[in-house]
C-alpha positions as CSV (number, residue, x, y, z in Angstrom):
1,Y,93.6,103.6,144.2
2,S,95.3,103.6,147.5
3,S,94.4,105.6,150.5
4,P,96.8,107.9,152.4
5,G,99.0,106.1,154.9
6,L,99.2,102.8,153.1
7,L,102.6,103.5,151.7
8,R,105.2,104.0,154.3
9,S,109.0,104.2,154.3
10,D,109.1,100.7,155.8
11,S,107.0,99.2,153.0
12,I,108.0,96.1,151.1
13,P,110.5,96.9,148.4
14,E,109.4,96.9,144.7
15,V,110.3,94.0,142.5
16,G,114.0,94.2,141.6
17,E,114.7,96.5,144.6
18,D,117.3,95.4,147.1
19,A,115.9,95.3,150.6
20,A,119.2,96.1,152.2
21,A,119.6,99.2,149.9
22,T,116.2,100.4,150.9
23,V,116.9,100.1,154.6
24,G,120.3,101.7,154.1
25,M,118.7,104.6,152.3
26,A,116.1,105.2,155.0
27,E,118.8,105.4,157.6
28,T,120.8,108.0,155.6
29,L,117.8,110.4,155.4
30,S,117.4,112.8,158.3
31,E,114.2,112.8,160.4
32,E,113.2,116.1,158.7
33,E,113.7,114.7,155.2
34,Q,111.6,111.6,156.0
35,D,108.8,113.8,157.4
36,E,108.8,115.8,154.2
37,L,108.7,112.7,152.0
38,R,105.8,111.3,154.1
39,K,103.9,114.5,153.6
40,E,104.6,114.5,149.9
41,L,103.5,110.8,149.8
42,A,100.2,111.6,151.5
43,K,99.6,114.5,149.2
44,V,100.2,112.4,146.0
45,E,98.0,109.6,147.4
46,E,95.2,112.2,148.0
47,E,95.6,113.6,144.5
48,I,95.3,110.1,143.0
49,Q,92.2,109.5,145.0
50,T,90.7,112.8,143.9
51,L,91.5,112.1,140.3
52,S,90.0,108.7,140.6
53,Q,86.8,110.2,141.9
54,V,86.7,112.8,139.2
55,L,87.3,110.1,136.5
56,A,84.4,108.0,138.0
57,A,82.1,111.1,137.9
58,K,83.1,111.9,134.3
59,E,82.5,108.3,133.2
60,K,79.1,108.4,134.9
61,H,78.3,111.7,133.1
62,L,79.5,110.2,129.8
63,A,77.2,107.1,130.3
64,E,74.2,109.5,131.0
65,I,74.9,111.5,127.8
66,K,75.1,108.3,125.7
67,R,71.9,107.0,127.2
68,K,70.1,110.3,126.3
69,L,71.5,110.1,122.8
70,G,70.4,106.5,122.4
71,I,73.9,105.3,121.9
72,N,74.2,101.7,123.0
73,S,77.1,99.3,123.3
74,L,76.4,97.7,119.9
75,Q,76.5,101.0,118.1
76,E,79.7,101.9,119.9
77,L,81.2,98.5,118.9
78,R,80.2,99.1,115.3
79,Q,81.8,102.5,115.4
80,N,85.0,101.2,117.0
81,I,85.2,98.4,114.4
82,T,84.6,100.8,111.6
83,K,87.3,103.2,113.0
84,S,89.7,100.3,113.5
85,W,89.1,99.1,109.9
86,Q,89.8,102.6,108.6
87,D,92.9,102.7,110.7
88,V,94.1,99.4,109.3
89,T,93.3,100.2,105.7
90,S,95.3,103.4,106.0
91,T,98.4,101.7,107.1
92,T,101.3,101.2,104.7
93,A,101.4,97.4,105.3
94,Y,97.8,97.1,104.3
95,K,98.2,99.1,101.2
96,K,101.3,97.1,100.1
97,T,99.4,93.8,100.8
98,S,96.4,95.0,99.0
99,E,98.5,96.0,96.0
100,T,100.3,92.6,96.0
101,L,96.9,90.7,96.2
102,S,95.6,92.9,93.4
103,Q,98.6,92.1,91.2
104,A,98.3,88.4,92.0
105,G,94.6,88.5,91.1
106,Q,95.4,90.2,87.8
107,K,98.1,87.6,87.0
108,A,95.6,84.8,87.9
109,S,93.0,86.4,85.7
110,A,95.4,86.6,82.9
111,A,96.4,82.9,83.4
112,F,92.7,81.8,83.3
113,S,92.2,83.9,80.2
114,T,95.2,82.2,78.6
115,V,93.9,78.8,79.6
116,G,90.5,79.7,78.1
117,S,92.0,80.8,74.8
118,V,94.2,77.7,74.7
119,I,91.2,75.5,75.2
120,T,89.3,77.4,72.5
121,K,92.2,77.1,70.1
122,K,92.4,73.3,70.8
123,F,88.6,73.0,70.0
124,E,89.2,74.9,66.8
125,D,92.1,72.6,65.9
126,V,90.0,69.5,66.6
127,R,87.1,70.9,64.5
128,N,89.5,71.6,61.7
129,S,91.2,68.2,61.9
130,P,90.6,65.7,59.0
131,T,89.2,63.2,61.4
132,F,86.5,65.6,62.7
133,K,85.8,66.7,59.1
134,S,85.3,63.1,58.1
135,F,83.0,62.5,61.1
136,E,81.0,65.7,60.3
137,E,80.6,64.5,56.6
138,K,79.3,61.1,57.8
139,V,76.8,62.8,60.1
140,E,75.8,65.1,57.2
141,N,75.3,62.2,54.9
142,L,73.2,60.4,57.5
143,K,71.1,63.6,58.0
144,S,70.4,63.9,54.3
145,K,69.4,60.2,54.1
146,V,67.1,60.4,57.0
147,G,65.9,64.0,56.8
148,G,65.2,64.1,53.1
149,S,65.4,67.5,51.4
150,K,66.1,69.7,54.3
151,P,68.5,72.5,53.6
152,S,72.0,71.4,54.5
153,G,74.5,73.3,56.6
154,G,73.1,73.8,60.1
155,D,75.4,74.0,63.0
156,F,77.0,71.0,64.5
157,G,74.4,70.8,67.4
158,D,71.6,70.7,64.8
159,V,73.4,67.9,62.9
160,L,73.9,65.8,66.1
161,N,70.3,66.3,67.1
162,S,69.1,65.2,63.6
163,A,71.4,62.2,63.7
164,A,70.0,61.2,67.1
165,N,66.4,61.6,65.8
166,A,67.2,59.6,62.8
167,S,68.6,56.7,64.9
168,A,65.5,56.7,67.0
169,T,63.3,56.8,63.9
170,E,65.2,53.8,62.3
171,T,64.9,51.8,65.5
172,I,61.1,52.4,65.7
173,A,60.7,51.5,62.1
174,E,62.6,48.2,62.6
175,Q,60.5,47.3,65.6
176,T,57.3,48.0,63.6
177,Q,58.5,45.7,60.8
178,E,59.3,42.9,63.2
179,E,55.9,43.2,64.8
180,T,54.1,43.0,61.5
181,H,56.0,39.9,60.4
């Protein structure tokens, strides 16, 4: 704030103001008009000072009320962030962006779903191919030779596990025969 008397008619012109025009204007005012303007200037400066003091007192009172309520800076910051976020989410731009991202997410989800179903179909095609059927039959034959009279027809994982166990059993049997000879 500024105190009365700091601003005078002979003050430095504001940015963009022409110094010659300012001097010329002061000369065209009568002595009486200049006195009235100086009084008005002093009055406005005094009002500004009074308002600054009132504002400072109000801010001090506000701080005291907040202290009594236990409101601290962190809580105010959280409230401000929450309010700001609510303001942002209510804007048209945010809503449009949110809708666009949602649609993009749905499209991506649909694309992933399509990729998954394509992969599943490819696996089914491979499983139904003659080569895979032939391999499955060979594994089944191996299982029946090694496993004996177990009921046939388990799932593919069971067949592979049985084949792996059979290979290990044959290897151990061969090693035992070599050791006895």
